[in-house]
C-alpha positions, 0 to 999 in steps of 0.5 A: 500500500502506498503512503497516499493510500495509507494516509487516506485510509487512516483519515477514513476517506473514500478511496475512490476519490483518489482518482482525482490525484493524478500522476504525471509519470515523472519521478521525484528526483531523489535517489536512494535505496528507499523510495523517498521521492515517492514517499514525500510525493504521497504525503504532499499529495494527501495534504493537497487533496485534503485542502482540495476537498475543503475548498470544494466544501466551503466554496460549493464547487466541484472538487479540484484535481491534484497534480504535483510538480516533481521538481517542486516536491524534490526542492521543498524536501531538500530545501536546506541544500538550496537555501541561501542567505545573501548567496551563501549556503548554510551548514545543516549539521554541527560538528558533533552531529553525525555517525560515530564508530564505537567498539561494537557498532555505530551511534548517531548524535544530534548536537545542532542546538547548543544545549544538546551539544552541552548535554552530549559532552557532559554525558561523556565527560568531555571538555566544552571545546572538544572537537570532532577528532577528539570526540571520535577517539572517545567513542571508539572504545565505548559500546554504542548502547552505553553512549546512547544511555549516557547521553539520553540520561543527560538530556542529550540526543543519541541513538544506537544505529540499528538494522531494520530487523532489530527495529522491528523487534523493538518494543517501540516498533511493536507499540507503533504497529497498532497505529495508523500513519495519521491518527484522527480522534474526536476530543468531544462533541461540539456544534458544527462550525460556521465559517465565512465564505472563501475562495478556492485558493484559500480553504483555511481563510478565517482560521487561526493557528497557534504554531508551537513547533520547532525544527522542520516537521511542525514548521512545515505543517504550519507553513502549509496551513498558512499557504491555504489561508490560515493566520499562523502565528508561531510562538517560541520561548525566548529561552530557546533560540531557533537556528536563524536560517532554519527558521527562515527556511520553513517560515514562509507565510507565518509570523513569529513571536516570543512568549515565555509561559513561565512569565505571568504577563506572557502567559496572559498574552498567550491565554488571550491568543488561545481564546480565539485559536482554531488550531494548536500545533505542538511538536515538543515531547509528549507531555512536556506542555501539559503543565501549561494546560496544553494537553489535547484533553485540556485544550478541548475542555478550555476551547471546545471545537479546537483542533490539536495537531501533535507531532512527535519523534517516537509517538505517544505510546511505547517505551521511547514515547517521551524521548527526544528525537529528530529525523536523523536520529529516527532514521538511524534507530529504525534501520533506515540509515543502514539500508541507505548504506547499501548493506556495506555496514557503514550507515548512510542517510536518505537524500532528504529529511523525508520523515520530517517533511512527510510528517509535516504534510501529513499533519497538515492533511489531517488538520485540513480534514478535521476542519471539514469534519468540524463544519459537517459534524462539529467536535474537537479533534486531535491529529497525531503523526510520528516520525518513527511510525512513518519510518516503519511505513517507508521501510515496508516500501523497500525496493529490491537491491539494485532496483533502478532509482531516480536520478538525483540531479535536478534544477531546484525551484526557488524564489529570492526575496531580500537576499533569502533564497528558498523553495517555492510551495510544493502542495498544489491543486487546480485553482490553489495558491501558487506562492506563499502569501509572504516571505519568512520573517526573522525569528521573534520579530512579530507582535503576539497578536492575531490579524483581523479576521476577513469579513 
């Protein structure tokens, strides 16, 4: 079953309707052992078709068809490679982020954020100024599992690099096997929603989205909702700065404000925003925002009719549910890295952070479907997507070794504004928007307030 079929099935939609999702026969140019090009294409197609159905519902027109441009898909999911700031490329990985050989295998670390680098070095009792060569020497004599245990206990991010077979036997994989690629759950009955009229190219017009996400998957979901007309306001704590270029890469169409929920005045501002929010996106570890009354159940009780979109690395069930994780870490832990290493024993990586991007678009698909359900039947809704569940889905689509793959060479589809070169939108349906409503703004540069709703 393709990811598009699996996503559509998990949303409870009519499989026959997928006849309106057309394939122009051109592969997404992402080479690799796993069909990551088709995988991300399907995730974006699911999001696009969900938006198409909502547009038809709100406008009262025939359902627009979906056909994606493979070059736009490839560019969007490899946007970190094409991003330029005043013509200069950015380094996607910090010095201590990567694969490291141990005495009995490999580990993968993630140290792009300063606090994760500090936790990594503290866990291994290494000096702050430790460089890559010294770090490699330190790990070479350690067991991979010991490295993972020490780093995780210290609040850092690391994993043993497993085979796909080892992952399939892991308790976390078994727990996630019971879940769909998108989990859509009612959080309680409410009256059907009444939305103002809109146009085909803005199916989410009039809706307000609080984007409490970081890194890639969550921001991609928020950016996609903004593409379709939602007022998306990203909120971050000033205590945890985002990587500036990374924020610009995924920030088109949104605004960005800073609020510290531990500070009374900022908390009051946030609560005021929440009073009229239609959607709340979260991508922190499950449970980490509960102390602020932001669990899905609490949000539904406080704001009936709310749609909660929740992304996680490992899902919300199983022994790893509360663990930190990123796309690269999940690739390594689930066997994808060794599959992409072509069986040579040295881990590799997907040609894109496909789990992150697919998760973001699938979350957008689920949220857009939930908006349509709110119009037709009411309810508050919870939409959940996890990187690890998607990793399992991708591994199930593994091609036979030496099967032909798409060419990796292509001309990226980008736009330039004020010295920032970034990808153009990949989601598309007939009559839909072809560009973002506004370029990305600098992190934390916006007022923590909603725009006026369209009349």
